[in-house]
A tleap script that builds the chain and sets N, CA, C and O, in Angstrom:
source leaprc.protein.ff14SB
mol = sequence {
  NMET SER LYS LYS LEU GLN LYS ALA LEU GLU
  GLN GLN ARG GLU TYR TYR ILE ASN LYS LEU
  LEU LEU ILE GLY VAL TYR ASP SER LEU VAL
  LEU ASP GLY MET THR THR THR GLU LEU LYS
  THR GLU TYR ASN TYR PHE PHE TYR ASP VAL
  PRO SER LYS LYS VAL ASN PRO ILE ARG LYS
  CALA
}
set mol.1.N position { -7.723 -15.946 -18.168 }
set mol.1.CA position { -7.737 -14.505 -18.253 }
set mol.1.C position { -7.079 -14.050 -19.548 }
set mol.1.O position { -6.193 -14.704 -20.098 }
set mol.2.N position { -7.548 -12.917 -20.000 }
set mol.2.CA position { -6.922 -12.396 -21.201 }
set mol.2.C position { -5.533 -11.876 -20.866 }
set mol.2.O position { -5.225 -11.575 -19.712 }
set mol.3.N position { -4.715 -11.777 -21.881 }
set mol.3.CA position { -3.331 -11.342 -21.670 }
set mol.3.C position { -3.261 -9.909 -21.177 }
set mol.3.O position { -2.404 -9.578 -20.357 }
set mol.4.N position { -4.159 -9.046 -21.669 }
set mol.4.CA position { -4.162 -7.649 -21.244 }
set mol.4.C position { -4.510 -7.525 -19.764 }
set mol.4.O position { -3.891 -6.752 -19.033 }
set mol.5.N position { -5.500 -8.288 -19.334 }
set mol.5.CA position { -5.904 -8.253 -17.926 }
set mol.5.C position { -4.797 -8.797 -17.033 }
set mol.5.O position { -4.507 -8.233 -15.978 }
set mol.6.N position { -4.190 -9.882 -17.456 }
set mol.6.CA position { -3.085 -10.476 -16.691 }
set mol.6.C position { -1.916 -9.492 -16.572 }
set mol.6.O position { -1.322 -9.358 -15.502 }
set mol.7.N position { -1.593 -8.813 -17.661 }
set mol.7.CA position { -0.496 -7.843 -17.645 }
set mol.7.C position { -0.823 -6.662 -16.739 }
set mol.7.O position { 0.041 -6.174 -16.010 }
set mol.8.N position { -2.077 -6.201 -16.785 }
set mol.8.CA position { -2.496 -5.074 -15.947 }
set mol.8.C position { -2.414 -5.446 -14.467 }
set mol.8.O position { -1.977 -4.635 -13.650 }
set mol.9.N position { -2.824 -6.653 -14.119 }
set mol.9.CA position { -2.750 -7.101 -12.733 }
set mol.9.C position { -1.307 -7.232 -12.258 }
set mol.9.O position { -0.996 -6.899 -11.115 }
set mol.10.N position { -0.439 -7.710 -13.120 }
set mol.10.CA position { 0.984 -7.816 -12.774 }
set mol.10.C position { 1.603 -6.429 -12.565 }
set mol.10.O position { 2.413 -6.242 -11.656 }
set mol.11.N position { 1.224 -5.462 -13.402 }
set mol.11.CA position { 1.736 -4.101 -13.255 }
set mol.11.C position { 1.232 -3.466 -11.961 }
set mol.11.O position { 1.976 -2.774 -11.265 }
set mol.12.N position { -0.025 -3.707 -11.653 }
set mol.12.CA position { -0.587 -3.169 -10.420 }
set mol.12.C position { 0.120 -3.771 -9.205 }
set mol.12.O position { 0.435 -3.059 -8.252 }
set mol.13.N position { 0.362 -5.046 -9.239 }
set mol.13.CA position { 1.053 -5.733 -8.150 }
set mol.13.C position { 2.482 -5.192 -7.979 }
set mol.13.O position { 2.925 -4.936 -6.860 }
set mol.14.N position { 3.187 -5.023 -9.088 }
set mol.14.CA position { 4.548 -4.486 -9.044 }
set mol.14.C position { 4.564 -3.067 -8.480 }
set mol.14.O position { 5.466 -2.704 -7.724 }
set mol.15.N position { 3.576 -2.276 -8.844 }
set mol.15.CA position { 3.481 -0.895 -8.356 }
set mol.15.C position { 3.367 -0.883 -6.830 }
set mol.15.O position { 4.110 -0.171 -6.155 }
set mol.16.N position { 2.444 -1.665 -6.296 }
set mol.16.CA position { 2.243 -1.699 -4.847 }
set mol.16.C position { 3.460 -2.262 -4.118 }
set mol.16.O position { 3.836 -1.763 -3.058 }
set mol.17.N position { 4.071 -3.291 -4.677 }
set mol.17.CA position { 5.261 -3.868 -4.057 }
set mol.17.C position { 6.386 -2.847 -4.014 }
set mol.17.O position { 7.039 -2.689 -2.982 }
set mol.18.N position { 6.622 -2.155 -5.116 }
set mol.18.CA position { 7.695 -1.147 -5.154 }
set mol.18.C position { 7.449 -0.024 -4.166 }
set mol.18.O position { 8.381 0.414 -3.491 }
set mol.19.N position { 6.218 0.451 -4.065 }
set mol.19.CA position { 5.905 1.537 -3.141 }
set mol.19.C position { 6.088 1.092 -1.692 }
set mol.19.O position { 6.604 1.854 -0.875 }
set mol.20.N position { 5.670 -0.132 -1.363 }
set mol.20.CA position { 5.814 -0.617 0.009 }
set mol.20.C position { 7.269 -0.915 0.355 }
set mol.20.O position { 7.670 -0.787 1.512 }
set mol.21.N position { 8.051 -1.307 -0.625 }
set mol.21.CA position { 9.471 -1.524 -0.373 }
set mol.21.C position { 10.197 -0.206 -0.112 }
set mol.21.O position { 11.180 -0.173 0.628 }
set mol.22.N position { 9.718 0.873 -0.715 }
set mol.22.CA position { 10.340 2.182 -0.517 }
set mol.22.C position { 10.285 2.646 0.934 }
set mol.22.O position { 11.226 3.272 1.423 }
set mol.23.N position { 9.194 2.343 1.621 }
set mol.23.CA position { 9.087 2.790 3.007 }
set mol.23.C position { 9.814 1.857 3.965 }
set mol.23.O position { 10.052 2.215 5.118 }
set mol.24.N position { 10.165 0.672 3.501 }
set mol.24.CA position { 11.003 -0.228 4.289 }
set mol.24.C position { 10.319 -0.955 5.421 }
set mol.24.O position { 10.996 -1.441 6.327 }
set mol.25.N position { 9.007 -1.046 5.407 }
set mol.25.CA position { 8.299 -1.746 6.476 }
set mol.25.C position { 8.297 -3.252 6.238 }
set mol.25.O position { 8.393 -4.032 7.185 }
set mol.26.N position { 8.191 -3.651 5.004 }
set mol.26.CA position { 8.092 -5.060 4.657 }
set mol.26.C position { 9.320 -5.539 3.898 }
set mol.26.O position { 10.003 -4.763 3.228 }
set mol.27.N position { 9.578 -6.817 4.017 }
set mol.27.CA position { 10.626 -7.485 3.255 }
set mol.27.C position { 9.998 -7.980 1.952 }
set mol.27.O position { 8.790 -8.208 1.898 }
set mol.28.N position { 10.788 -8.144 0.929 }
set mol.28.CA position { 10.250 -8.582 -0.362 }
set mol.28.C position { 9.647 -9.982 -0.272 }
set mol.28.O position { 8.715 -10.297 -1.012 }
set mol.29.N position { 10.158 -10.817 0.614 }
set mol.29.CA position { 9.584 -12.156 0.779 }
set mol.29.C position { 8.164 -12.088 1.325 }
set mol.29.O position { 7.304 -12.869 0.919 }
set mol.30.N position { 7.918 -11.169 2.232 }
set mol.30.CA position { 6.573 -10.999 2.787 }
set mol.30.C position { 5.633 -10.466 1.718 }
set mol.30.O position { 4.505 -10.939 1.578 }
set mol.31.N position { 6.102 -9.484 0.969 }
set mol.31.CA position { 5.262 -8.881 -0.064 }
set mol.31.C position { 4.927 -9.859 -1.176 }
set mol.31.O position { 3.830 -9.810 -1.733 }
set mol.32.N position { 5.851 -10.742 -1.504 }
set mol.32.CA position { 5.592 -11.734 -2.553 }
set mol.32.C position { 4.486 -12.704 -2.153 }
set mol.32.O position { 3.810 -13.264 -3.015 }
set mol.33.N position { 4.301 -12.904 -0.856 }
set mol.33.CA position { 3.264 -13.815 -0.376 }
set mol.33.C position { 1.898 -13.178 -0.229 }
set mol.33.O position { 0.923 -13.871 0.062 }
set mol.34.N position { 1.808 -11.874 -0.425 }
set mol.34.CA position { 0.537 -11.167 -0.271 }
set mol.34.C position { -0.239 -11.132 -1.585 }
set mol.34.O position { 0.333 -11.146 -2.675 }
set mol.35.N position { -1.552 -11.085 -1.442 }
set mol.35.CA position { -2.390 -10.936 -2.625 }
set mol.35.C position { -2.400 -9.472 -3.046 }
set mol.35.O position { -1.953 -8.606 -2.295 }
set mol.36.N position { -2.901 -9.195 -4.232 }
set mol.36.CA position { -2.969 -7.830 -4.725 }
set mol.36.C position { -3.880 -6.979 -3.841 }
set mol.36.O position { -3.593 -5.807 -3.601 }
set mol.37.N position { -4.961 -7.558 -3.364 }
set mol.37.CA position { -5.871 -6.834 -2.480 }
set mol.37.C position { -5.185 -6.477 -1.170 }
set mol.37.O position { -5.354 -5.367 -0.665 }
set mol.38.N position { -4.417 -7.401 -0.616 }
set mol.38.CA position { -3.685 -7.123 0.623 }
set mol.38.C position { -2.633 -6.034 0.400 }
set mol.38.O position { -2.443 -5.165 1.250 }
set mol.39.N position { -1.958 -6.087 -0.736 }
set mol.39.CA position { -0.964 -5.064 -1.054 }
set mol.39.C position { -1.614 -3.688 -1.157 }
set mol.39.O position { -1.082 -2.700 -0.651 }
set mol.40.N position { -2.768 -3.636 -1.814 }
set mol.40.CA position { -3.476 -2.373 -1.969 }
set mol.40.C position { -3.928 -1.837 -0.618 }
set mol.40.O position { -3.840 -0.635 -0.369 }
set mol.41.N position { -4.409 -2.711 0.254 }
set mol.41.CA position { -4.855 -2.304 1.583 }
set mol.41.C position { -3.691 -1.747 2.395 }
set mol.41.O position { -3.827 -0.706 3.039 }
set mol.42.N position { -2.566 -2.420 2.369 }
set mol.42.CA position { -1.387 -1.953 3.097 }
set mol.42.C position { -0.867 -0.641 2.518 }
set mol.42.O position { -0.459 0.249 3.265 }
set mol.43.N position { -0.880 -0.518 1.221 }
set mol.43.CA position { -0.464 0.725 0.562 }
set mol.43.C position { -1.331 1.889 1.031 }
set mol.43.O position { -0.818 2.940 1.415 }
set mol.44.N position { -2.642 1.695 0.997 }
set mol.44.CA position { -3.555 2.752 1.425 }
set mol.44.C position { -3.378 3.079 2.900 }
set mol.44.O position { -3.516 4.238 3.293 }
set mol.45.N position { -3.078 2.093 3.716 }
set mol.45.CA position { -2.877 2.331 5.142 }
set mol.45.C position { -1.663 3.218 5.384 }
set mol.45.O position { -1.731 4.158 6.176 }
set mol.46.N position { -0.566 2.933 4.716 }
set mol.46.CA position { 0.664 3.674 4.962 }
set mol.46.C position { 0.737 5.014 4.247 }
set mol.46.O position { 1.342 5.951 4.766 }
set mol.47.N position { 0.135 5.127 3.065 }
set mol.47.CA position { 0.252 6.352 2.292 }
set mol.47.C position { -0.925 7.312 2.462 }
set mol.47.O position { -0.803 8.502 2.174 }
set mol.48.N position { -2.060 6.798 2.927 }
set mol.48.CA position { -3.236 7.652 3.093 }
set mol.48.C position { -3.822 7.532 4.492 }
set mol.48.O position { -5.041 7.581 4.656 }
set mol.49.N position { -2.981 7.378 5.489 }
set mol.49.CA position { -3.430 7.215 6.859 }
set mol.49.C position { -3.918 8.551 7.398 }
set mol.49.O position { -3.126 9.353 7.892 }
set mol.50.N position { -5.208 8.787 7.305 }
set mol.50.CA position { -5.800 10.050 7.706 }
set mol.50.C position { -5.750 10.258 9.225 }
set mol.50.O position { -5.447 11.373 9.649 }
set mol.51.N position { -6.029 9.258 10.067 }
set mol.51.CA position { -6.022 9.521 11.512 }
set mol.51.C position { -4.690 10.053 12.039 }
set mol.51.O position { -4.688 10.861 12.968 }
set mol.52.N position { -3.582 9.635 11.488 }
set mol.52.CA position { -2.300 10.107 11.991 }
set mol.52.C position { -2.025 11.554 11.585 }
set mol.52.O position { -1.135 12.196 12.143 }
set mol.53.N position { -2.777 12.064 10.623 }
set mol.53.CA position { -2.569 13.430 10.158 }
set mol.53.C position { -3.490 14.424 10.858 }
set mol.53.O position { -3.372 15.628 10.632 }
set mol.54.N position { -4.410 13.944 11.709 }
set mol.54.CA position { -5.316 14.840 12.409 }
set mol.54.C position { -4.538 15.664 13.420 }
set mol.54.O position { -3.609 15.177 14.066 }
set mol.55.N position { -4.929 16.900 13.541 }
set mol.55.CA position { -4.307 17.801 14.513 }
set mol.55.C position { -5.278 17.992 15.657 }
set mol.55.O position { -6.447 18.309 15.437 }
set mol.56.N position { -4.807 17.801 16.873 }
set mol.56.CA position { -5.666 18.014 18.033 }
set mol.56.C position { -5.885 19.503 18.236 }
set mol.56.O position { -4.930 20.279 18.259 }
set mol.57.N position { -7.133 19.899 18.381 }
set mol.57.CA position { -7.404 21.324 18.595 }
set mol.57.C position { -6.904 21.766 19.974 }
set mol.57.O position { -6.974 21.011 20.944 }
set mol.58.N position { -6.407 22.979 20.042 }
set mol.58.CA position { -5.913 23.524 21.300 }
set mol.58.C position { -7.094 24.192 22.007 }
set mol.58.O position { -7.758 25.067 21.453 }
set mol.59.N position { -7.334 23.759 23.232 }
set mol.59.CA position { -8.446 24.323 23.994 }
set mol.59.C position { -7.962 25.551 24.768 }
set mol.59.O position { -6.890 25.549 25.373 }
set mol.60.N position { -8.770 26.570 24.729 }
set mol.60.CA position { -8.459 27.781 25.494 }
set mol.60.C position { -9.054 27.666 26.884 }
set mol.60.O position { -10.164 27.160 27.050 }
set mol.61.N position { -8.320 28.133 27.884 }
set mol.61.CA position { -8.786 28.040 29.273 }
set mol.61.C position { -9.790 29.099 29.618 }
set mol.61.O position { -10.272 29.148 30.749 }
savepdb mol mol.pdb
quit
């Protein structure tokens, strides 16, 4: 891989690791064992979880 691509992937990985460490769900040892794709998936799950933000409509009797 080119050096620029390698550096970009390392920065992306560090970004996801730092964000996931902020919420405190994972330990750094667990995050170090994850691939970049897994980190991105977990990041999107915790930061963009749309189902948990849905509001149940109130039904009128």
